[in-house]
C-alpha positions in Angstrom: -16.1 42.9 -10.4 -12.6 43.2 -9.0 -13.5 40.8 -6.1 -14.9 38.3 -8.6 -11.7 38.4 -10.6 -9.6 37.9 -7.4 -11.8 34.9 -6.5 -11.5 33.3 -9.9 -7.8 33.8 -9.9 -7.5 32.3 -6.4 -9.7 29.3 -7.3 -7.7 28.7 -10.5 -4.4 29.0 -8.6 -5.5 26.6 -5.9 -6.9 24.1 -8.5 -3.6 24.3 -10.5 -1.5 23.9 -7.3 -3.5 20.8 -6.2 -3.3 19.3 -9.7 0.4 19.9 -9.9 1.0 18.3 -6.5 -1.1 15.2 -7.3 1.1 12.1 -7.4 0.7 8.8 -9.1 -2.1 6.4 -8.1 -1.3 2.8 -7.4 -4.1 1.8 -9.8 -2.0 3.1 -12.7 0.3 0.1 -12.3 -2.5 -2.5 -12.2 -1.5 -4.1 -15.6 2.3 -4.1 -14.9 4.0 -7.4 -14.5 5.3 -9.3 -12.6 2.4 -9.0 -10.1 3.5 -8.2 -6.6 2.3 -10.5 -3.9 3.8 -9.3 -0.6 3.5 -12.7 1.1 5.4 -14.3 -1.8 8.2 -11.7 -2.2 8.8 -10.9 1.5 9.2 -14.5 2.5 12.7 -15.8 3.5 15.9 -13.9 3.6 16.2 -10.6 1.7 19.2 -8.2 1.4 18.7 -4.5 0.8 21.1 -1.7 -0.1 20.0 1.9 0.4 20.8 5.6 0.6 19.1 8.6 2.1 19.4 11.8 0.1 18.6 15.3 1.4 16.4 17.8 -0.5 19.3 18.9 -2.7 20.1 15.3 -3.6 23.2 14.9 -1.5 23.8 11.4 -0.1 23.6 11.8 3.7 23.5 8.1 4.7 24.3 4.8 3.2 23.0 1.6 4.7 22.3 -2.2 4.3 19.4 -4.2 5.6 19.2 -7.9 6.3 15.6 -9.0 6.5 14.1 -12.2 7.7 10.4 -12.5 6.6 7.7 -15.0 7.2 3.9 -15.2 6.9 1.1 -17.2 8.5 -2.7 -17.1 8.4 -4.4 -15.6 11.5 -8.2 -15.5 11.6 -8.4 -16.0 7.8 -6.0 -13.2 7.0 -2.3 -13.3 5.9 0.0 -11.8 8.6 3.6 -11.2 7.8 6.6 -10.5 10.1 9.5 -8.6 8.5 12.5 -8.5 10.9 14.9 -5.9 9.6 18.4 -5.3 10.8 19.9 -2.0 9.5 23.6 -1.2 9.4 24.6 2.3 8.5 27.9 3.4 6.9 28.9 5.2 10.1 28.7 1.9 12.0 25.4 2.5 13.8 22.8 -0.3 13.8 19.0 -0.3 14.1 16.3 -2.9 14.3 12.7 -2.6 13.0 10.1 -5.4 13.1 7.1 -4.9 10.9 3.9 -6.9 11.4 1.8 -6.6 8.2 -1.8 -7.8 7.7 -3.5 -8.2 4.4 -6.9 -6.8 5.3 -8.4 -7.4 1.9 -6.8 -8.3 -1.5 -4.2 -5.7 -2.3 -4.8 -3.7 0.9 -2.4 -3.9 3.9 -2.0 -2.5 7.4 1.5 -2.5 8.9 2.8 -1.7 12.4 6.2 -1.3 13.9 7.5 0.1 17.2 8.8 3.3 15.6 5.7 3.8 13.3 3.1 6.2 14.7 -0.3 4.6 14.2 -0.8 2.3 11.2 1.0 2.2 7.9 -1.5 1.8 5.1 -0.6 0.1 1.9 -2.3 -0.5 -1.4 -0.9 -2.9 -4.1 -1.8 -3.2 -7.8 0.2 -4.9 -10.5 3.9 -4.7 -9.7 3.6 -1.7 -7.3 2.9 -1.0 -3.6 2.3 2.4 -2.1 2.8 2.8 1.7 1.8 5.9 3.7 2.9 6.2 7.3 4.4 8.4 10.0 7.8 7.4 11.4 9.2 8.5 14.8 12.7 9.4 13.7 15.4 10.1 16.2 17.8 12.9 15.2 20.4 14.2 17.7 18.5 13.2 20.8 15.1 14.5 19.5 12.3 12.4 18.1 10.6 13.9 15.0 7.4 12.5 13.5 7.9 12.5 9.7 5.6 11.3 7.0 6.7 8.7 4.4 5.2 8.2 0.9 6.8 4.9 0.1 6.7 3.2 -3.3 7.9 -0.3 -4.1 8.2 -1.8 -7.6 8.7 -5.5 -8.2 11.2 -5.8 -11.1 11.4 -9.6 -11.2 11.1 -12.5 -8.7 14.3 -11.5 -7.0 14.6 -7.7 -7.2 12.4 -4.9 -5.9 13.1 -1.1 -6.1 11.9 1.1 -3.3 11.6 5.0 -3.3 10.3 6.8 -0.3 9.8 10.5 0.1 10.1 11.9 3.6 8.3 15.1 4.6 7.2 17.1 7.6 4.3 19.6 7.4 4.2 18.9 3.7 7.8 20.0 3.1 10.0 17.4 1.6 13.0 16.6 3.7 14.7 13.9 1.6 14.3 10.6 -0.1 15.2 7.0 0.7 16.1 4.7 -2.2 16.5 0.9 -1.6 17.2 -2.1 -3.8 15.9 -5.4 -2.4 17.4 -8.7 -3.4 15.7 -11.9 -2.4 18.0 -14.8 -1.8 
């Protein structure tokens, strides 16, 4: 009987833990407006302003991004190139070029030189959720960190982006960005 009680307690604890850790699903935003079309919003010149906060909420880095974005149709699929130029508050600069393919309506695969494997994205309504692993250089060492990246289209010119960064399931910090389409 004692073992049965322990098993029930363990099962209940695990179920509660998994339920408590469950995040939002992109389908929750399906009815939200305006509807996000990546090839429409990420087309042309976009400015972004962002911060990285650590686990305690302290702002560790501030940065701006200048993005040049364009799309074309390749083999019947929309393929976008997002050329991002980062400038950090400490004067350092970084470049990332994303190639994003719409593999089916609302489903995307993205690649960039510092992304390990594919970034997978799902859009519904005004929201997009990206999941990917980034090879992040810190003090001469490269760390593979996971991103759970959420973008919300506010209007035709403004998008808000919140991304949680983690390693081994432990949250390291959060990136918050505001995109402004010219």
